[in-house]
N, C-alpha and C positions, 0 to 999 in steps of 0.2 A: 112650188118653190121648195128647193132642196138644199140651198147653200147661201152663204153670205153674198156670193156673186149674184144670185138671183134677186136678193134684196137690193143690191146695187142697181140691177137692171130695172127693177120696179121704180126706184127713185129716179133713174135716168129718164124714164117715160114722162116724168113731171119736170124735167130740166134740172134735177138736183144731182150735182156731182160732189162727192165728198172725198177729199184726199189731203191729209195734213202731215204725212210722213210718220205719224204716230198711230199705229194700228188700233190701240185701245181708244184713243180720242176719236178716231174715225168711226168706230163701232158705236160709241156713245152719241156722236153727232147724228149718225144714221138713225139711231133709236129716236132721238128727238124729232127728226124730220118725219119719220113714220108716224109718230104720235100726232104731229101737227096735221099730216094728211088725213089721218083718221078723224081727228077732231073736226076738220073741215068737210068730212063725209066724202072724201075723194077716193078712198079705198074701202073695200069690204071688210067686215069684221074678221072673216077667215084669213084674209091676207095680212091684216094687222096682227092678229095673234101669232100666225106662223112666222112673220118677219121678226117680231119681238123675241120669240122663242129662239130662232136661229142666231140672232145677234147676241143674246145673253149666253147661249151655249159657247159661242166663239169667244166671248169675253172671259168666261170661266176657264176655258182652255189656255188662254194667254196669261191669265193671272196665276196659274199654277206654277 
């Protein structure tokens, strides 16, 4: 996983599509969905950590 696009593809594997026309809201919603998948033990720890890192990096870029 190297980008937010890869995180979106991970979510897509579980039938989760996020698009609200607000990029920051999309990133926050994706983070919530990733956390829920991890809580339900549907993704590995490594995937969880990397996805959260990528989403937060993108959020910080947009908030600057």
